[in-house]
Each structure stands twice: as structure tokens, then as C-alpha cells.
N, C-alpha and C positions, 0 to 999 in steps of 0.2 A: 541440573535444571538450568533453563535459559529463561530470562525475563525480557519481555519486550514492552517498551513504553512509547506510545504515540503522543505526538504533540503537533500543534499548528492549526488545529481546527478552529472554527469560529463562524461568525455571521458575515456574509458578503453579498453584495448585490449581483444580479445577473450580469455577466460579462467581466466580472472581476477575477482575481486570481488568489490562490492559496498555495502554500508550500507545506506539506505535511512531512513530519520527521518520525522515524522509528529507531530508537536506540536499543541495542541488545546488550545484555550483561549476564553475568553468571558463567556457566560452563559453555562458552561459545567455541566455535570451530572456525578454522580459516577458510573452509570451502562450504558454502551453503547457498541455497536459493531463498530470496526474500520476495514475498508477494504482498499485494494490497487487495483487500476485499472491502465491500461495503454492503450495508443492509439498511434499506429505507423502510419507513413505517408500513407494515402490512405486506412487505415483500420478503422474498427469500434472499439469503446472502449471495452476492454475485461477485465474480472475479473482476478486478480492475486492471492490474498490471503486475508483472513479476520480472526479476532480474537475477542472472546467475552471479556467482561470486566474482568472476573476472569482469563482469559487465559486458561480455561479448554477446550474450544472448538476452534479449528483452522480449516481452510479450505484452500486448495490450488488448483490452476488450475493444470491440468496435465502437462502443458508446463513448470512449474517451480518446481513441486513436487520433492523432493529429493535433490535439490540444493538451495532452498530458505527457510528462516525461518522468521516467523512473531512473534514479541514479543512486550511487552508493559511495560511501567513504569507508573502505575496508579497515583502515587504521583505527577508526573510531567505532567500528561495528555499527554503522548507522546507514539507513536507507532513506531516501527522500522521494516524495511524489509531488512534482510541480504540476498544478492544475490551472489552466488558463481558460478563458472564455466560459466560465462556469454558467451552468443552466440550473433552473429550479429543480429539474429532475436529478441533479447531482446530489441533492440533499439526502444525507444518510449518515449513519455512524460508520466511520472508516476504521478498519482493523488491519494491522500488519501481522504477517505470519512468516515463520521460518521453516524451511524444508531442508533436512539434513541427509536425506537418502536418495534424492534424485539428482540428475545432472542437467537435464533439460527442464526449463520452467514449465509448470503445469497450471491448469486453470481450476481444477477441482479442489475445493477446500479440504477434502478428506486426505489429500496428499501432504498437507502441512502438519508439522509436529508441535509447534509452539505458537501461541497467539497473544497479542496484546489486549489491553482492556478497551480499546477503541477511543476515537476522538470524533466529536460531532461536527459535521459540516452542514451549514444551513445556507441556502442560496435563495435570496428573496427576489421577486420579480418587480 
């Protein structure tokens, strides 16, 4: 089993920044893809960003591209999502997820094998 724990969420004003973290523990593997998803009230879960184990491949949703950066610390089995210029529409529960069977980052939540409990991000206007 793999356990994922998100942190770093909170309340921030529009235009502000947050850095989300996701730490993996348990039976982890050296090569995997880590992704971030979010779910706003009344909305379906949507893809935010993903990164390969090496960091060579990253993928971003159009809604966050240019103002968000995904990165990782392989030695600590941790992935980060730096979000800048936050907007009220970024308000959602943010989940991290791990994919142990793909090589190229994917956007579909069904591709991911393990999920964290989520961390709330609220952006006020």
C-alpha cells in the first residue's frame, strides 16, 4: 500500500500564492507519475498538473498553465504544486495521486492508482 498526504492548503486572497505538498509513504517505488487534481463544489474532479519521476515531463491544465509549477523531491518522495496569481475559481479540494503503471503523465483520474485525502484551497475575492 501507498499512502499520500497533502498539506499546504488554506485561505488566501485573490492574487496570492500557495504551495501544496504531497508526501508518499509505505510501499513506494522509485519511478512513478504524480498528479494533482481538484474538485470544486458542485463540479466534477478535474486535472491540474502532473510530473514524471525524472521531472523531465510535466503536464498542466490550461486553467493553471503559466501560473502554476509542479515539482518533486525524489529523495523525500514528495511532490509540490506552487500556485500563483490565485483566482476565486481555483477554490476547490486539491488531491494528489500516484500512477505506477504509466510512463507519460496522464490527465484522466482513472489512470491513477493511489489518492490522498485532499486539502482545501479557498480563494477570496
